C-alpha positions, 0 to 999 in steps of 0.5 A, a space after each residue: 832691738 829696733 826694726 826698719 823693714 821693707 815689705 813686698 806685697 804678693 799676688 794671689 796665687 794658690 799652691 798645693 803640695 809638690 806631689 799634687 802639682 806634678 799630678 794634675 787632677 782630671 776635670 769633672 763634668 759640669 754637673 758633677 762640679 756643680 754638685 760637688 761645689 754645692 755639697 762642699 758648701 752645705 757641709 762646710 756650713 753644717 758639718 753634717 753629711 749632705 743628702 741628695 734631697 738637700 742638694 736638689 733643693 738648693 736651686 740647681 734645677 736637678 732632681 734627687 735621682 739625678 743628684 743621687 746618681 752623680 753623687 755615686 759617680 763622685 764617690 766612685 771617683 774618690 771625691 766623696 765618701 759617706 759615714 757608715 751611719 749616714 746616707 749622706 756624703 761628705 767630701 774627701 781630701 781629694 774632693 776638697 782639693 778639687 774644690 779649692 783648685 777648680 771651684 772656689 771663688 775668693 771673697 773680699 774681706 769686708 772693709 770694716 773687718 780690715 779696719 778693725 784688724 788694722 787698729 788692733 795690729 797698730 796698737 801692738 806695733 806701738 810696743 816696738 817688739 817683733 815677738 809681740 807683733 807676730 803673736 798678735 798676728 796669730 791671735 787676730 787670725 784665730 779670732 777672725 777665722 775661728 780656727 787655730 792661727 799660727 805665725 812664724 817670725 822672719 827667718 833672720 838667720 838667712 839675712 845678710 850681714 851688712 855691718 857691725 858698729 862698735 861704740 865706746 861706752 866707757 873704759 871697759 864697755 863697748 856697745 855692739 850694733 849689728 845690722 843685717 840687710 833685712 833692716 834688723 838691728 841687734 845690740 849687745 853690750 860687751 864688758 872687757 876685763 881691762 881698758 880698751 882704747 879707741 884704735 883697738 875698737 876701730 881695728 876690730 870693726 874694720 876687720 869684722 866688716 871686711 871679712 864678714 860683710 855679704 855673708 848670711 848670719 847662719 854662714 857667719 855662725 858656722 865659720 866665724 872662727 875660721 874666717 877670723 882665726 888669723 887675726 883673732 890670735 893677735 893682740 886684739 882682746 876685743 876681737 877674740 871676745 867677739 869670736 867667742 860670743 859669736 853664737 849669741 851675737 849672731 843668734 836671731 832664732 829661738 823657740 819663741 819664733 812660733 806663735 799660735 792662738 785659738 786652740 779653744 776654737 777646735 773644741 767647738 767644732 762637731 767633727 772633733 767632739 769624739 777625736 780628743 786623741 787627735 786634738 791632743 796630738 796636734 796640740 803636742 806638735 804645736 807645744 813641741 814648737 821645733 817640729 812645727 817651726 820646721 813645717 812652716 819654715 819650708 813655706 817661707 820660700 813659697 809665694 802666694 797661698 800654700 794649702 795642704 789638705 788632710 793627708 797631703 800634710 806629711 806630718 801625721 799630727 796634721 793629716 786630719 786638718 787643713 793648713 793654709 799659709 802665706 809668707 810675708 817678707 821683711 827685706 830678704 827674709 820671710 816669715 809665715 802667717 797661717 790657719 790650721 783648721 778642719 778640712 771643712 774650712 770656708 776656704 773662700 773666706 780664709 784665703 783672703 784673710 791669710 793674704 791680707 794678714 801677710 800683707 798687713 804684717 809687712 806694711 806694719 813692720 815697714 812703717 815702724 
């Protein structure tokens, strides 16, 4: 296959789950918001519960008693909780959601980091293989974020069929060149058991382009026999064979559409040291592939950065984690770049990384 795609840069915009978008979160008092922000930052840095004395020493100008009272209020409102073995607090999913939506400021990805990522990606692009490129995206995201990187190849089955060219290679061989509007070109060599003349090839090309142009790849796969039945019953052997091979000719998806890397990063995080069962469930979700493809596929039509935290994830295997994704576009079809990590993520750093990787993926493919 060869690729010539157009990328469309996307604005910085954070989206949450649909249920949360319908249910606005109440505003906290300024002091509560400041304490929540300081506590989240401290917990993200250490992974440990945070006490009132730690917050009072962070330069906020608040006494331990004042901080302690505000933390109790935040816990009562559902933004904080405390492990039974500790007097300190940790954020709940609701606390992280408020922090992400109302507090966090986007950091800039350092220029040196951007350039290093570009060089790494450019080396893979020279291979000319979309799967290799997207796999590298997941590996780079994992390396830079120190979490689990995921990437979904573009959903080409939603692309619009543009044209089919047929090239007469020999007496009984024809090269099929299928183009969809996203810029993807797929080729297939078809061998016929007897000689084919040029007029039959031209007639087959004309019929297919007239009857299928403008349909999506998925629509063609589902209805090609019906759309071509009146002519495929005629004398064109080539057309009949193409109809019979439609499933493979118009198949642009597969289990290798999902790429992930950095699973080993999780075993270094303190919150997972005693949660091997949950980690095994997450790895099982990824290795099963299709369930995770379905989860990411739902995000291919969502602009900006999509973040689901903990129990906002509908899949039980993801409910102990945060999933951050950004789509990238290839013509009129989209893929997804993302991070899976603990809810204790440095969101201010991960968000611009995901956005940059999505934009860079578009750019790299566009220049191919």
